[in-house]
The first five atom37 places (N, CA, C, CB, O) and aatype in JSON, in Angstrom:
{
  "aatype": [20, 20, 20, 20, 20, 20, 20, 20, 20, 20, 20, 20, 20, 20, 20, 20, 20, 20, 20, 20, 20, 20, 20, 20, 20, 20, 20, 20, 20, 20, 20, 20, 20, 20, 20, 20, 20, 20, 20, 20, 20, 20, 20, 20, 20, 20, 20, 20, 20, 20, 20, 20, 20, 20, 20, 20, 20, 20, 20, 20, 20, 20],
  "atom_mask": [
    [1, 1, 1, 1, 1],
    [1, 1, 1, 1, 1],
    [1, 1, 1, 1, 1],
    [1, 1, 1, 1, 1],
    [1, 1, 1, 1, 1],
    [1, 1, 1, 1, 1],
    [1, 1, 1, 1, 1],
    [1, 1, 1, 1, 1],
    [1, 1, 1, 1, 1],
    [1, 1, 1, 1, 1],
    [1, 1, 1, 1, 1],
    [1, 1, 1, 1, 1],
    [1, 1, 1, 1, 1],
    [1, 1, 1, 1, 1],
    [1, 1, 1, 1, 1],
    [1, 1, 1, 1, 1],
    [1, 1, 1, 1, 1],
    [1, 1, 1, 1, 1],
    [1, 1, 1, 1, 1],
    [1, 1, 1, 1, 1],
    [1, 1, 1, 1, 1],
    [1, 1, 1, 1, 1],
    [1, 1, 1, 1, 1],
    [1, 1, 1, 1, 1],
    [1, 1, 1, 1, 1],
    [1, 1, 1, 1, 1],
    [1, 1, 1, 1, 1],
    [1, 1, 1, 1, 1],
    [1, 1, 1, 1, 1],
    [1, 1, 1, 1, 1],
    [1, 1, 1, 1, 1],
    [1, 1, 1, 1, 1],
    [1, 1, 1, 1, 1],
    [1, 1, 1, 1, 1],
    [1, 1, 1, 1, 1],
    [1, 1, 1, 1, 1],
    [1, 1, 1, 1, 1],
    [1, 1, 1, 1, 1],
    [1, 1, 1, 1, 1],
    [1, 1, 1, 1, 1],
    [1, 1, 1, 1, 1],
    [1, 1, 1, 1, 1],
    [1, 1, 1, 1, 1],
    [1, 1, 1, 1, 1],
    [1, 1, 1, 1, 1],
    [1, 1, 1, 1, 1],
    [1, 1, 1, 1, 1],
    [1, 1, 1, 1, 1],
    [1, 1, 1, 1, 1],
    [1, 1, 1, 1, 1],
    [1, 1, 1, 1, 1],
    [1, 1, 1, 1, 1],
    [1, 1, 1, 1, 1],
    [1, 1, 1, 1, 1],
    [1, 1, 1, 1, 1],
    [1, 1, 1, 1, 1],
    [1, 1, 1, 1, 1],
    [1, 1, 1, 1, 1],
    [1, 1, 1, 1, 1],
    [1, 1, 1, 1, 1],
    [1, 1, 1, 1, 1],
    [1, 1, 1, 1, 1]
  ],
  "atom_positions": [
    [[-47.99, 52.75, 39.88], [-47.19, 51.59, 40.12], [-47.04, 50.75, 38.9], [-47.76, 50.8, 41.21], [-48.01, 50.45, 38.21]],
    [[-45.79, 50.36, 38.62], [-45.64, 49.56, 37.32], [-46.13, 48.18, 37.48], [-44.18, 49.51, 36.84], [-45.78, 47.56, 38.48]],
    [[-46.93, 47.61, 36.58], [-47.33, 46.34, 36.59], [-46.36, 45.37, 35.87], [-48.62, 46.31, 36.04], [-46.31, 45.31, 34.64]],
    [[-45.58, 44.59, 36.7], [-44.55, 43.81, 36.26], [-45.07, 42.68, 35.31], [-43.81, 43.27, 37.43], [-44.33, 42.28, 34.41]],
    [[-46.38, 42.12, 35.51], [-46.86, 41.09, 34.71], [-47.12, 41.7, 33.36], [-48.08, 40.44, 35.32], [-46.87, 41.0, 32.38]],
    [[-47.62, 42.96, 33.17], [-47.77, 43.45, 31.87], [-46.52, 43.73, 31.08], [-48.51, 44.59, 31.93], [-46.47, 43.65, 29.85]],
    [[-45.45, 44.09, 31.89], [-44.12, 44.44, 31.27], [-43.62, 43.1, 30.81], [-43.06, 45.18, 32.31], [-43.21, 43.05, 29.65]],
    [[-43.58, 42.03, 31.51], [-42.96, 40.78, 31.19], [-43.77, 40.21, 29.91], [-43.0, 39.76, 32.49], [-43.18, 39.76, 28.93]],
    [[-45.05, 40.26, 30.02], [-45.88, 39.66, 28.96], [-45.68, 40.45, 27.6], [-47.42, 39.68, 29.41], [-45.58, 39.85, 26.53]],
    [[-45.63, 41.83, 27.71], [-45.35, 42.64, 26.57], [-44.12, 42.26, 26.01], [-45.36, 44.03, 26.87], [-44.02, 42.01, 24.81]],
    [[-43.12, 42.19, 26.81], [-41.71, 41.86, 26.31], [-41.66, 40.48, 25.54], [-40.69, 41.8, 27.56], [-41.05, 40.31, 24.49]],
    [[-42.34, 39.58, 26.19], [-42.4, 38.17, 25.62], [-43.09, 38.23, 24.19], [-43.25, 37.15, 26.64], [-42.64, 37.59, 23.24]],
    [[-44.14, 38.98, 24.11], [-44.9, 39.11, 22.82], [-44.08, 39.77, 21.81], [-46.2, 39.89, 22.99], [-44.08, 39.33, 20.66]],
    [[-43.3, 40.92, 22.19], [-42.52, 41.74, 21.31], [-41.29, 40.8, 20.81], [-42.02, 43.11, 22.1], [-40.77, 40.97, 19.71]],
    [[-40.91, 39.85, 21.65], [-39.7, 39.11, 21.34], [-40.17, 37.75, 20.71], [-38.78, 38.89, 22.67], [-39.31, 37.01, 20.24]],
    [[-41.43, 37.4, 20.68], [-42.02, 36.24, 20.21], [-41.47, 34.92, 20.89], [-41.83, 36.22, 18.73], [-41.09, 33.92, 20.27]],
    [[-41.5, 35.08, 22.29], [-41.09, 34.0, 23.21], [-42.28, 33.56, 23.93], [-40.0, 34.46, 24.21], [-43.01, 34.37, 24.49]],
    [[-42.53, 32.23, 23.94], [-43.63, 31.68, 24.53], [-43.67, 31.7, 26.02], [-43.74, 30.42, 24.09], [-42.61, 31.81, 26.64]],
    [[-44.84, 31.59, 26.65], [-44.99, 31.6, 28.15], [-44.18, 30.67, 28.86], [-46.34, 31.35, 28.55], [-43.56, 31.0, 29.87]],
    [[-44.14, 29.43, 28.35], [-43.38, 28.31, 29.04], [-41.97, 28.6, 29.02], [-43.62, 26.94, 28.41], [-41.27, 28.23, 29.96]],
    [[-41.49, 29.22, 28.04], [-40.01, 29.51, 28.13], [-39.57, 30.56, 29.1], [-39.51, 29.9, 26.84], [-38.37, 30.65, 29.35]],
    [[-40.37, 31.32, 29.61], [-40.15, 32.44, 30.61], [-40.73, 32.11, 31.97], [-40.8, 33.77, 30.1], [-40.08, 32.12, 33.02]],
    [[-42.04, 31.81, 31.85], [-42.76, 31.71, 33.11], [-42.41, 30.51, 34.07], [-44.18, 31.65, 32.8], [-42.34, 30.66, 35.29]],
    [[-42.22, 29.35, 33.45], [-41.78, 28.21, 34.16], [-40.42, 28.45, 34.93], [-41.64, 27.06, 33.18], [-40.36, 28.31, 36.16]],
    [[-39.31, 28.83, 34.15], [-38.08, 29.01, 34.81], [-38.23, 30.17, 35.83], [-36.96, 29.28, 33.78], [-37.59, 30.1, 36.88]],
    [[-39.02, 31.21, 35.58], [-39.15, 32.29, 36.42], [-39.69, 31.77, 37.69], [-39.98, 33.36, 35.82], [-39.15, 32.08, 38.75]],
    [[-40.82, 30.93, 37.64], [-41.51, 30.53, 38.87], [-40.66, 29.54, 39.61], [-42.88, 29.93, 38.57], [-40.61, 29.51, 40.84]],
    [[-39.99, 28.73, 38.81], [-39.07, 27.8, 39.54], [-37.82, 28.44, 40.35], [-38.51, 26.83, 38.49], [-37.38, 27.99, 41.41]],
    [[-37.38, 29.46, 39.73], [-36.39, 30.25, 40.48], [-36.86, 31.03, 41.61], [-35.75, 31.13, 39.63], [-36.06, 31.36, 42.49]],
    [[-38.2, 31.39, 41.67], [-38.69, 32.09, 42.88], [-39.21, 31.26, 43.94], [-39.69, 33.0, 42.54], [-39.05, 31.59, 45.12]],
    [[-39.86, 30.17, 43.61], [-40.5, 29.33, 44.64], [-40.12, 27.82, 44.55], [-42.03, 29.47, 44.52], [-40.61, 27.01, 45.35]],
    [[-39.3, 27.46, 43.64], [-38.77, 26.11, 43.56], [-39.81, 25.02, 43.18], [-38.16, 25.76, 44.88], [-39.65, 23.83, 43.48]],
    [[-40.96, 25.53, 42.44], [-41.93, 24.64, 41.97], [-42.4, 25.22, 40.56], [-43.12, 24.49, 43.05], [-42.31, 26.43, 40.32]],
    [[-42.86, 24.38, 39.71], [-43.29, 24.72, 38.43], [-44.77, 25.15, 38.3], [-43.03, 23.62, 37.58], [-45.18, 25.75, 37.31]],
    [[-45.63, 24.78, 39.43], [-47.05, 25.2, 39.38], [-47.35, 25.91, 40.65], [-48.02, 24.0, 39.17], [-46.71, 25.73, 41.68]],
    [[-48.38, 26.73, 40.54], [-48.88, 27.42, 41.56], [-48.02, 28.07, 42.67], [-49.69, 26.61, 42.08], [-47.0, 27.39, 42.87]],
    [[-48.09, 29.01, 43.33], [-49.1, 30.07, 43.21], [-48.86, 30.93, 41.89], [-49.04, 31.0, 44.52], [-47.88, 30.75, 41.18]],
    [[-49.79, 31.84, 41.65], [-49.63, 32.65, 40.51], [-48.26, 33.4, 40.54], [-50.8, 33.63, 40.43], [-47.95, 34.0, 41.57]],
    [[-47.43, 33.39, 39.48], [-46.16, 33.92, 39.53], [-46.17, 35.44, 39.89], [-45.49, 33.66, 38.22], [-45.28, 35.83, 40.64]],
    [[-46.97, 36.22, 39.49], [-46.83, 37.72, 39.74], [-47.34, 37.96, 41.17], [-47.69, 38.64, 38.64], [-46.97, 38.97, 41.78]],
    [[-48.14, 37.13, 41.7], [-48.58, 37.25, 43.17], [-47.44, 37.06, 43.98], [-49.66, 36.22, 43.59], [-47.28, 37.77, 44.98]],
    [[-46.54, 36.07, 43.61], [-45.24, 35.89, 44.35], [-44.43, 37.15, 44.25], [-44.41, 34.66, 43.79], [-43.98, 37.75, 45.23]],
    [[-44.26, 37.52, 43.04], [-43.28, 38.83, 42.84], [-43.84, 39.82, 43.75], [-43.25, 39.5, 41.24], [-43.05, 40.36, 44.52]],
    [[-45.07, 40.13, 43.79], [-45.77, 41.16, 44.63], [-45.46, 40.91, 46.05], [-47.32, 41.14, 44.43], [-45.11, 41.85, 46.77]],
    [[-45.56, 39.69, 46.51], [-45.46, 39.45, 47.9], [-44.01, 39.55, 48.39], [-46.04, 38.12, 48.23], [-43.74, 40.07, 49.47]],
    [[-43.08, 39.03, 47.57], [-41.66, 39.01, 47.99], [-40.89, 40.3, 47.71], [-40.95, 37.88, 47.31], [-39.83, 40.54, 48.27]],
    [[-41.46, 41.13, 46.8], [-40.87, 42.37, 46.43], [-39.83, 42.34, 45.39], [-40.33, 42.96, 47.55], [-39.36, 41.27, 45.01]],
    [[-39.47, 43.47, 44.92], [-38.44, 43.66, 43.9], [-37.09, 43.07, 44.15], [-38.26, 45.05, 43.69], [-36.5, 42.31, 43.39]],
    [[-36.65, 43.55, 45.38], [-35.18, 43.14, 45.82], [-35.04, 41.61, 45.89], [-34.8, 43.75, 47.31], [-34.12, 41.01, 45.35]],
    [[-35.97, 41.06, 46.57], [-35.96, 39.61, 46.77], [-36.1, 38.9, 45.43], [-37.08, 39.18, 47.74], [-35.39, 37.91, 45.25]],
    [[-36.9, 39.27, 44.51], [-37.13, 38.67, 43.29], [-35.86, 38.68, 42.62], [-38.2, 39.31, 42.51], [-35.38, 37.6, 42.26]],
    [[-35.22, 39.8, 42.41], [-33.88, 40.08, 41.88], [-32.86, 39.03, 42.47], [-33.44, 41.59, 42.24], [-32.17, 38.33, 41.73]],
    [[-32.8, 38.97, 43.72], [-31.83, 38.1, 44.53], [-32.11, 36.69, 44.01], [-32.06, 38.21, 46.22], [-31.16, 36.01, 43.62]],
    [[-33.31, 36.24, 43.97], [-33.58, 34.89, 43.68], [-33.35, 34.48, 42.24], [-34.92, 34.62, 44.04], [-32.94, 33.36, 41.93]],
    [[-33.63, 35.47, 41.34], [-33.28, 35.25, 39.9], [-31.8, 35.15, 39.71], [-33.83, 36.38, 39.01], [-31.3, 34.3, 38.98]],
    [[-31.09, 36.04, 40.38], [-29.58, 35.96, 40.31], [-29.01, 34.75, 40.76], [-28.96, 37.0, 41.08], [-28.01, 34.27, 40.21]],
    [[-29.69, 34.12, 41.89], [-29.25, 32.87, 42.3], [-29.36, 31.77, 41.31], [-29.91, 32.53, 43.42], [-28.46, 31.0, 41.01]],
    [[-30.67, 31.78, 40.81], [-30.96, 30.78, 39.73], [-30.12, 30.97, 38.56], [-32.37, 30.82, 39.28], [-29.83, 29.93, 37.97]],
    [[-29.65, 32.1, 38.07], [-28.92, 32.37, 36.92], [-27.4, 31.74, 37.3], [-28.97, 34.06, 36.57], [-26.73, 31.08, 36.5]],
    [[-27.03, 32.02, 38.51], [-25.6, 31.64, 38.82], [-25.53, 30.02, 38.95], [-25.09, 32.39, 40.26], [-24.44, 29.46, 38.79]],
    [[-26.66, 29.31, 39.24], [-26.61, 27.86, 39.19], [-26.54, 27.19, 37.87], [-27.72, 27.36, 39.83], [-26.36, 25.98, 37.78]],
    [[-26.7, 28.0, 36.81], [-26.82, 27.47, 35.51], [-25.42, 27.14, 35.01], [-27.55, 28.43, 34.59], [-25.26, 26.67, 33.89]]
  ]
}
């Protein structure tokens, strides 16, 4: 199984992007809050398809 947390964090490191620039908007788009629960626990619970849907909705509202 691919670990999405590792993939995202590796991508952020490679692109020199800070945690706050990615994780806060990511969490906000998934649960509507900037704190808790752990972001990747949410992704695991709601699954890939729902994660994609929520991210697409967040992008569309920008």
